[in-house]
DRENPA-3360 file (N, C-alpha, C; in nm, 2 decimals, always signed):
BEGIN
1 = MGEWKVDE = +0.08/-0.12/+0.00/+0.00/+0.00/+0.00/+0.09/+0.13/+0.00 ~ +0.21/+0.11/+0.02/+0.30/+0.23/+0.03/+0.33/+0.27/+0.17 ~ +0.40/+0.38/+0.19/+0.44/+0.42/+0.32/+0.44/+0.57/+0.33 ~ +0.47/+0.62/+0.45/+0.47/+0.77/+0.47/+0.61/+0.83/+0.44 ~ +0.71/+0.74/+0.41/+0.85/+0.79/+0.39/+0.90/+0.87/+0.51 ~ +0.88/+0.82/+0.62/+0.92/+0.89/+0.75/+1.07/+0.90/+0.76 ~ +1.14/+0.79/+0.74/+1.29/+0.79/+0.75/+1.35/+0.88/+0.65 ~ +1.30/+0.88/+0.52/+1.36/+0.96/+0.42/+1.33/+1.11/+0.45;
9 = TLDSLKLD = +1.22/+1.14/+0.50/+1.18/+1.28/+0.54/+1.27/+1.33/+0.65 ~ +1.29/+1.25/+0.75/+1.37/+1.29/+0.87/+1.52/+1.31/+0.82 ~ +1.57/+1.22/+0.74/+1.70/+1.23/+0.69/+1.72/+1.36/+0.61 ~ +1.63/+1.39/+0.52/+1.64/+1.51/+0.43/+1.62/+1.64/+0.51 ~ +1.54/+1.64/+0.61/+1.52/+1.76/+0.69/+1.61/+1.78/+0.80 ~ +1.69/+1.67/+0.83/+1.78/+1.67/+0.95/+1.71/+1.71/+1.08 ~ +1.59/+1.65/+1.10/+1.52/+1.68/+1.22/+1.57/+1.59/+1.34 ~ +1.57/+1.65/+1.45/+1.61/+1.58/+1.58/+1.48/+1.52/+1.64;
17 = LIVIGIEH = +1.44/+1.41/+1.58/+1.31/+1.35/+1.62/+1.33/+1.20/+1.61 ~ +1.28/+1.13/+1.71/+1.28/+0.99/+1.71/+1.13/+0.95/+1.68 ~ +1.12/+0.86/+1.58/+0.99/+0.81/+1.54/+0.98/+0.66/+1.57 ~ +0.88/+0.62/+1.64/+0.86/+0.48/+1.67/+0.73/+0.44/+1.59 ~ +0.75/+0.36/+1.48/+0.64/+0.32/+1.40/+0.59/+0.18/+1.45 ~ +0.46/+0.17/+1.46/+0.40/+0.04/+1.51/+0.32/-0.01/+1.40 ~ +0.35/-0.13/+1.35/+0.27/-0.20/+1.25/+0.13/-0.23/+1.31 ~ +0.03/-0.20/+1.24/-0.11/-0.23/+1.29/-0.13/-0.38/+1.30;
25 = GNAKRIDE = -0.23/-0.42/+1.38/-0.25/-0.56/+1.41/-0.33/-0.64/+1.30 ~ -0.33/-0.59/+1.18/-0.40/-0.66/+1.07/-0.54/-0.69/+1.11 ~ -0.58/-0.82/+1.14/-0.71/-0.85/+1.17/-0.76/-0.79/+1.30 ~ -0.67/-0.75/+1.38/-0.71/-0.68/+1.51/-0.71/-0.53/+1.50 ~ -0.68/-0.48/+1.38/-0.67/-0.34/+1.36/-0.79/-0.26/+1.41 ~ -0.91/-0.30/+1.37/-1.03/-0.23/+1.41/-1.04/-0.23/+1.56 ~ -1.01/-0.34/+1.63/-1.02/-0.35/+1.77/-0.92/-0.25/+1.84 ~ -0.80/-0.25/+1.79/-0.69/-0.17/+1.85/-0.71/-0.02/+1.83;
33 = LTPFEHLE = -0.76/+0.02/+1.72/-0.76/+0.16/+1.69/-0.89/+0.24/+1.71 ~ -0.99/+0.17/+1.76/-1.12/+0.23/+1.78/-1.16/+0.24/+1.93 ~ -1.18/+0.36/+1.98/-1.21/+0.37/+2.12/-1.35/+0.34/+2.16 ~ -1.44/+0.34/+2.06/-1.58/+0.31/+2.08/-1.63/+0.21/+1.98 ~ -1.72/+0.13/+2.02/-1.77/+0.02/+1.93/-1.86/+0.08/+1.82 ~ -1.85/+0.02/+1.70/-1.94/+0.05/+1.59/-2.05/-0.06/+1.58 ~ -2.17/-0.03/+1.55/-2.28/-0.12/+1.55/-2.25/-0.24/+1.46 ~ -2.19/-0.21/+1.34/-2.16/-0.32/+1.24/-2.02/-0.37/+1.25;
41 = YKGGKADQ = -1.92/-0.29/+1.26/-1.78/-0.33/+1.26/-1.72/-0.37/+1.40 ~ -1.80/-0.34/+1.50/-1.76/-0.37/+1.64/-1.63/-0.29/+1.68 ~ -1.53/-0.36/+1.73/-1.41/-0.28/+1.77/-1.43/-0.22/+1.91 ~ -1.37/-0.11/+1.93/-1.39/-0.04/+2.06/-1.29/-0.08/+2.17 ~ -1.17/-0.14/+2.14/-1.08/-0.18/+2.24/-0.95/-0.10/+2.24 ~ -0.96/+0.02/+2.20/-0.84/+0.11/+2.19/-0.77/+0.13/+2.32 ~ -0.84/+0.12/+2.43/-0.78/+0.15/+2.56/-0.68/+0.04/+2.59 ~ -0.70/-0.09/+2.55/-0.60/-0.19/+2.57/-0.47/-0.16/+2.49;
49 = YLTFITET = -0.49/-0.12/+2.37/-0.37/-0.09/+2.29/-0.30/+0.04/+2.34 ~ -0.38/+0.13/+2.39/-0.32/+0.25/+2.45/-0.24/+0.22/+2.58 ~ -0.29/+0.12/+2.65/-0.22/+0.08/+2.77/-0.09/+0.01/+2.73 ~ -0.09/-0.07/+2.63/+0.04/-0.12/+2.58/+0.14/-0.01/+2.54 ~ +0.09/+0.09/+2.47/+0.18/+0.20/+2.43/+0.24/+0.27/+2.55 ~ +0.15/+0.31/+2.65/+0.19/+0.39/+2.76/+0.27/+0.31/+2.87 ~ +0.23/+0.19/+2.89/+0.29/+0.11/+3.00/+0.40/+0.01/+2.96 ~ +0.41/-0.02/+2.83/+0.51/-0.12/+2.79/+0.61/-0.05/+2.69;
57 = LMPKVDSL = +0.55/+0.00/+2.58/+0.64/+0.05/+2.47/+0.71/+0.18/+2.51 ~ +0.64/+0.28/+2.57/+0.71/+0.40/+2.60/+0.82/+0.38/+2.71 ~ +0.79/+0.31/+2.81/+0.90/+0.28/+2.91/+1.02/+0.21/+2.84 ~ +1.00/+0.12/+2.75/+1.11/+0.05/+2.68/+1.19/+0.15/+2.60 ~ +1.12/+0.24/+2.52/+1.19/+0.34/+2.44/+1.27/+0.43/+2.53 ~ +1.21/+0.47/+2.64/+1.28/+0.56/+2.73/+1.41/+0.50/+2.79 ~ +1.40/+0.37/+2.81/+1.52/+0.30/+2.86/+1.63/+0.28/+2.76 ~ +1.60/+0.28/+2.63/+1.69/+0.25/+2.53/+1.75/+0.38/+2.46;
65 = YRVNTSPS = +1.68/+0.49/+2.46/+1.72/+0.61/+2.39/+1.72/+0.73/+2.49 ~ +1.80/+0.83/+2.45/+1.80/+0.95/+2.53/+1.68/+1.04/+2.47 ~ +1.57/+1.04/+2.55/+1.45/+1.11/+2.50/+1.41/+1.21/+2.61 ~ +1.34/+1.31/+2.56/+1.28/+1.41/+2.65/+1.14/+1.36/+2.67 ~ +1.10/+1.32/+2.79/+0.97/+1.26/+2.81/+0.86/+1.36/+2.85 ~ +0.89/+1.49/+2.84/+0.78/+1.59/+2.88/+0.68/+1.58/+2.77 ~ +0.55/+1.61/+2.80/+0.45/+1.61/+2.70/+0.47/+1.71/+2.58 ~ +0.54/+1.82/+2.61/+0.57/+1.91/+2.51/+0.67/+1.86/+2.40;
73 = QTFIGGSS = +0.73/+1.74/+2.43/+0.83/+1.68/+2.34/+0.79/+1.54/+2.31 ~ +0.67/+1.50/+2.34/+0.62/+1.36/+2.31/+0.49/+1.37/+2.23 ~ +0.49/+1.31/+2.12/+0.38/+1.32/+2.02/+0.32/+1.19/+1.98 ~ +0.20/+1.19/+1.93/+0.14/+1.07/+1.87/+0.08/+1.11/+1.74 ~ +0.08/+1.01/+1.64/+0.01/+1.05/+1.52/-0.03/+0.92/+1.44 ~ -0.12/+0.94/+1.35/-0.17/+0.83/+1.27/-0.26/+0.88/+1.16 ~ -0.30/+0.79/+1.07/-0.40/+0.82/+0.97/-0.51/+0.73/+0.97 ~ -0.63/+0.77/+0.92/-0.75/+0.70/+0.91/-0.79/+0.65/+1.05;
81 = LGGLFSFY = -0.80/+0.52/+1.07/-0.83/+0.48/+1.21/-0.72/+0.51/+1.30 ~ -0.60/+0.52/+1.25/-0.48/+0.56/+1.33/-0.49/+0.71/+1.37 ~ -0.55/+0.79/+1.28/-0.58/+0.93/+1.31/-0.68/+0.94/+1.42 ~ -0.79/+0.86/+1.42/-0.89/+0.86/+1.52/-0.82/+0.82/+1.65 ~ -0.74/+0.71/+1.65/-0.68/+0.66/+1.77/-0.58/+0.77/+1.83 ~ -0.50/+0.83/+1.74/-0.41/+0.93/+1.79/-0.48/+1.05/+1.86 ~ -0.59/+1.09/+1.80/-0.67/+1.20/+1.86/-0.71/+1.16/+1.99 ~ -0.77/+1.04/+2.00/-0.82/+0.99/+2.13/-0.71/+0.98/+2.23;
89 = ASLKHPEL = -0.60/+0.92/+2.19/-0.49/+0.90/+2.28/-0.43/+1.03/+2.34 ~ -0.42/+1.13/+2.26/-0.37/+1.26/+2.30/-0.46/+1.32/+2.40 ~ -0.59/+1.30/+2.39/-0.68/+1.36/+2.48/-0.70/+1.28/+2.61 ~ -0.69/+1.15/+2.59/-0.70/+1.06/+2.71/-0.57/+1.07/+2.80 ~ -0.46/+1.10/+2.74/-0.33/+1.11/+2.81/-0.26/+1.24/+2.78 ~ -0.32/+1.36/+2.81/-0.25/+1.48/+2.78/-0.12/+1.50/+2.86 ~ -0.11/+1.42/+2.97/+0.01/+1.43/+3.06/+0.13/+1.36/+2.99 ~ +0.10/+1.28/+2.88/+0.20/+1.21/+2.81/+0.23/+1.27/+2.67;
97 = FGKALVFS = +0.12/+1.30/+2.60/+0.13/+1.35/+2.46/+0.08/+1.49/+2.45 ~ +0.17/+1.58/+2.41/+0.14/+1.72/+2.40/+0.08/+1.76/+2.26 ~ +0.12/+1.68/+2.16/+0.07/+1.71/+2.03/+0.03/+1.58/+1.96 ~ -0.06/+1.60/+1.86/-0.11/+1.48/+1.78/-0.12/+1.52/+1.64 ~ -0.06/+1.43/+1.55/-0.08/+1.44/+1.41/-0.21/+1.36/+1.38 ~ -0.31/+1.42/+1.32/-0.44/+1.35/+1.30/-0.47/+1.37/+1.15 ~ -0.42/+1.26/+1.07/-0.45/+1.26/+0.93/-0.57/+1.18/+0.90 ~ -0.66/+1.24/+0.82/-0.77/+1.16/+0.76/-0.85/+1.09/+0.87;
105 = PSFWYSDE = -0.88/+1.15/+0.98/-0.94/+1.08/+1.10/-1.07/+1.02/+1.07 ~ -1.09/+0.90/+1.12/-1.21/+0.82/+1.10/-1.31/+0.86/+1.20 ~ -1.35/+0.99/+1.21/-1.45/+1.03/+1.31/-1.59/+0.98/+1.28 ~ -1.61/+0.92/+1.16/-1.74/+0.86/+1.12/-1.76/+0.73/+1.20 ~ -1.66/+0.67/+1.26/-1.67/+0.54/+1.32/-1.77/+0.53/+1.43 ~ -1.77/+0.64/+1.51/-1.87/+0.64/+1.62/-1.89/+0.78/+1.67 ~ -2.01/+0.82/+1.68/-2.04/+0.95/+1.73/-1.99/+0.97/+1.88 ~ -1.96/+0.86/+1.94/-1.92/+0.87/+2.08/-1.79/+0.95/+2.09;
113 = IYKFAEDL = -1.71/+0.96/+1.99/-1.58/+1.04/+1.99/-1.61/+1.18/+2.01 ~ -1.73/+1.23/+1.96/-1.76/+1.37/+1.98/-1.81/+1.39/+2.12 ~ -1.89/+1.30/+2.18/-1.93/+1.31/+2.32/-1.81/+1.31/+2.41 ~ -1.71/+1.22/+2.38/-1.59/+1.21/+2.46/-1.52/+1.35/+2.46 ~ -1.51/+1.41/+2.34/-1.44/+1.54/+2.33/-1.52/+1.65/+2.40 ~ -1.65/+1.65/+2.39/-1.73/+1.75/+2.45/-1.73/+1.74/+2.60 ~ -1.71/+1.62/+2.65/-1.71/+1.60/+2.80/-1.58/+1.63/+2.87 ~ -1.48/+1.65/+2.79/-1.34/+1.68/+2.85/-1.34/+1.81/+2.92;
121 = ESSKVGKQ = -1.26/+1.81/+3.03/-1.24/+1.93/+3.11/-1.13/+2.02/+3.04 ~ -1.17/+2.14/+3.01/-1.07/+2.23/+2.95/-0.94/+2.24/+3.03 ~ -0.95/+2.23/+3.16/-0.83/+2.24/+3.25/-0.74/+2.12/+3.22 ~ -0.79/+2.01/+3.18/-0.71/+1.89/+3.15/-0.64/+1.89/+3.02 ~ -0.72/+1.94/+2.91/-0.67/+1.93/+2.78/-0.64/+2.06/+2.71 ~ -0.65/+2.17/+2.79/-0.64/+2.30/+2.73/-0.51/+2.34/+2.66 ~ -0.40/+2.26/+2.69/-0.27/+2.29/+2.63/-0.24/+2.20/+2.51 ~ -0.33/+2.11/+2.48/-0.30/+2.01/+2.37/-0.29/+2.09/+2.23;
129 = ELYFRAGE = -0.21/+2.03/+2.14/-0.20/+2.09/+2.01/-0.23/+1.98/+1.91 ~ -0.31/+2.02/+1.81/-0.36/+1.92/+1.71/-0.33/+1.96/+1.57 ~ -0.29/+1.87/+1.49/-0.26/+1.90/+1.35/-0.35/+1.81/+1.27 ~ -0.46/+1.87/+1.22/-0.57/+1.81/+1.14/-0.54/+1.82/+0.99 ~ -0.55/+1.71/+0.92/-0.54/+1.72/+0.77/-0.63/+1.61/+0.72 ~ -0.71/+1.65/+0.61/-0.79/+1.55/+0.54/-0.80/+1.60/+0.40 ~ -0.82/+1.50/+0.31/-0.83/+1.52/+0.17/-0.98/+1.54/+0.13 ~ -1.00/+1.63/+0.04/-1.13/+1.66/-0.01/-1.19/+1.55/-0.10;
137 = KESETMVQ = -1.10/+1.46/-0.15/-1.15/+1.35/-0.23/-1.15/+1.21/-0.15 ~ -1.14/+1.22/-0.02/-1.14/+1.10/+0.06/-1.28/+1.04/+0.07 ~ -1.38/+1.12/+0.11/-1.52/+1.08/+0.12/-1.60/+1.20/+0.12 ~ -1.73/+1.18/+0.12/-1.82/+1.30/+0.12/-1.82/+1.37/+0.26 ~ -1.78/+1.30/+0.36/-1.80/+1.35/+0.50/-1.66/+1.38/+0.57 ~ -1.55/+1.33/+0.51/-1.42/+1.34/+0.58/-1.39/+1.48/+0.63 ~ -1.39/+1.57/+0.54/-1.35/+1.71/+0.58/-1.45/+1.77/+0.68 ~ -1.58/+1.75/+0.65/-1.68/+1.81/+0.74/-1.67/+1.75/+0.88;
145 = LMNDMKKV = -1.65/+1.62/+0.89/-1.64/+1.56/+1.03/-1.52/+1.62/+1.10 ~ -1.41/+1.63/+1.02/-1.29/+1.69/+1.08/-1.32/+1.83/+1.13 ~ -1.38/+1.91/+1.05/-1.42/+2.05/+1.09/-1.51/+2.05/+1.21 ~ -1.61/+1.96/+1.21/-1.70/+1.95/+1.33/-1.62/+1.93/+1.46 ~ -1.52/+1.84/+1.45/-1.43/+1.81/+1.57/-1.35/+1.93/+1.60 ~ -1.30/+2.00/+1.50/-1.23/+2.12/+1.53/-1.31/+2.22/+1.61 ~ -1.44/+2.24/+1.57/-1.53/+2.33/+1.65/-1.54/+2.29/+1.79 ~ -1.56/+2.16/+1.81/-1.57/+2.10/+1.95/-1.44/+2.14/+2.03;
153 = MLLKLNSC = -1.32/+2.11/+1.97/-1.20/+2.13/+2.04/-1.16/+2.28/+2.06 ~ -1.21/+2.37/+1.97/-1.19/+2.51/+1.99/-1.25/+2.56/+2.12 ~ -1.35/+2.49/+2.17/-1.41/+2.53/+2.30/-1.34/+2.47/+2.42 ~ -1.24/+2.38/+2.39/-1.17/+2.32/+2.50/-1.03/+2.37/+2.52 ~ -0.97/+2.42/+2.41/-0.83/+2.46/+2.41/-0.81/+2.60/+2.45 ~ -0.69/+2.64/+2.50/-0.67/+2.77/+2.55/-0.66/+2.87/+2.43 ~ -0.63/+2.83/+2.31/-0.61/+2.92/+2.20/-0.64/+2.85/+2.07 ~ -0.70/+2.93/+1.98/-0.73/+2.87/+1.84/-0.60/+2.84/+1.77;
161 = SQINSASI = -0.49/+2.89/+1.81/-0.37/+2.86/+1.74/-0.32/+2.72/+1.77 ~ -0.38/+2.65/+1.86/-0.34/+2.52/+1.90/-0.39/+2.41/+1.80 ~ -0.48/+2.45/+1.71/-0.52/+2.36/+1.61/-0.47/+2.41/+1.47 ~ -0.40/+2.33/+1.41/-0.35/+2.36/+1.27/-0.43/+2.27/+1.18 ~ -0.52/+2.32/+1.11/-0.62/+2.24/+1.03/-0.62/+2.29/+0.89 ~ -0.63/+2.19/+0.80/-0.65/+2.22/+0.66/-0.70/+2.10/+0.58 ~ -0.78/+2.13/+0.48/-0.82/+2.03/+0.38/-0.73/+2.04/+0.26 ~ -0.71/+1.92/+0.20/-0.62/+1.91/+0.08/-0.71/+1.89/-0.04;
169 = PEGEHNEK = -0.72/+1.98/-0.13/-0.82/+1.97/-0.24/-0.81/+1.84/-0.32 ~ -0.70/+1.80/-0.36/-0.69/+1.67/-0.44/-0.66/+1.55/-0.36 ~ -0.66/+1.56/-0.22/-0.62/+1.45/-0.14/-0.71/+1.34/-0.14 ~ -0.65/+1.22/-0.15/-0.73/+1.09/-0.14/-0.69/+1.01/-0.02 ~ -0.76/+0.91/+0.01/-0.74/+0.84/+0.14/-0.63/+0.73/+0.11 ~ -0.50/+0.77/+0.12/-0.40/+0.68/+0.09/-0.26/+0.73/+0.14 ~ -0.16/+0.64/+0.13/-0.03/+0.67/+0.18/+0.04/+0.78/+0.11 ~ +0.00/+0.80/-0.02/+0.06/+0.91/-0.10/+0.02/+1.04/-0.04;
177 = LWASLFPQ = -0.10/+1.06/+0.01/-0.14/+1.18/+0.07/-0.07/+1.20/+0.20 ~ -0.06/+1.09/+0.29/+0.00/+1.11/+0.42/+0.15/+1.13/+0.41 ~ +0.21/+1.07/+0.31/+0.36/+1.09/+0.29/+0.38/+1.24/+0.25 ~ +0.29/+1.29/+0.17/+0.31/+1.43/+0.13/+0.29/+1.53/+0.24 ~ +0.21/+1.49/+0.34/+0.18/+1.58/+0.46/+0.28/+1.57/+0.56 ~ +0.36/+1.46/+0.57/+0.44/+1.44/+0.68/+0.56/+1.54/+0.70 ~ +0.63/+1.58/+0.59/+0.74/+1.68/+0.61/+0.70/+1.80/+0.69 ~ +0.59/+1.87/+0.64/+0.54/+1.99/+0.71/+0.49/+1.96/+0.85;
185 = AAQWLLED = +0.43/+1.84/+0.87/+0.38/+1.80/+1.00/+0.49/+1.78/+1.10 ~ +0.60/+1.71/+1.05/+0.71/+1.68/+1.14/+0.78/+1.81/+1.18 ~ +0.79/+1.91/+1.10/+0.84/+2.04/+1.14/+0.75/+2.11/+1.24 ~ +0.62/+2.10/+1.22/+0.53/+2.16/+1.31/+0.54/+2.09/+1.45 ~ +0.57/+1.96/+1.46/+0.58/+1.90/+1.59/+0.69/+1.96/+1.67 ~ +0.80/+2.01/+1.60/+0.91/+2.06/+1.67/+0.91/+2.21/+1.70 ~ +0.80/+2.27/+1.65/+0.78/+2.42/+1.68/+0.73/+2.44/+1.82 ~ +0.77/+2.55/+1.88/+0.72/+2.59/+2.01/+0.60/+2.69/+1.98;
193 = N = +0.48/+2.64/+2.00/+0.36/+2.72/+1.97/+0.31/+2.79/+2.09;
% end
């Protein structure tokens, strides 16, 4: 299916950034990446996957590499269901993840994600920073659902500058789009906003 070309991008931009890529669980992908169950597709076991990331993977990475573990220097990102998961993870654990790359988020999967965001306390997530991107040729609802979530989050964040959001006119739901978005997104991660 292609890739995001993360290593090539980091090499060419000479960014001081460690990226840990996790291969999705194939048949378990829907379970792992969805925080809420879908009537038809089921899933909704993202908290188990998030626990693996926060309690097993992150401590292992911290023990092997010289990393800055502050939330302002720790990020999470993904596309499609991975975008949904990354958004959820950053809001569930703002004490760990200060920024999230949210490409082509599958906000259609369950309306519960909107209720989850609406119920958040601003004092808990007010400092989060979100990088939203979606292609206008992905689906009829992709950009609109992303914009709906942006409106919800603008009520929770300390400043509108904490959401960097755009739709890509010719963008389709594929790795080609996400690879093209990653260089600018990676630079955004390292900016002090």
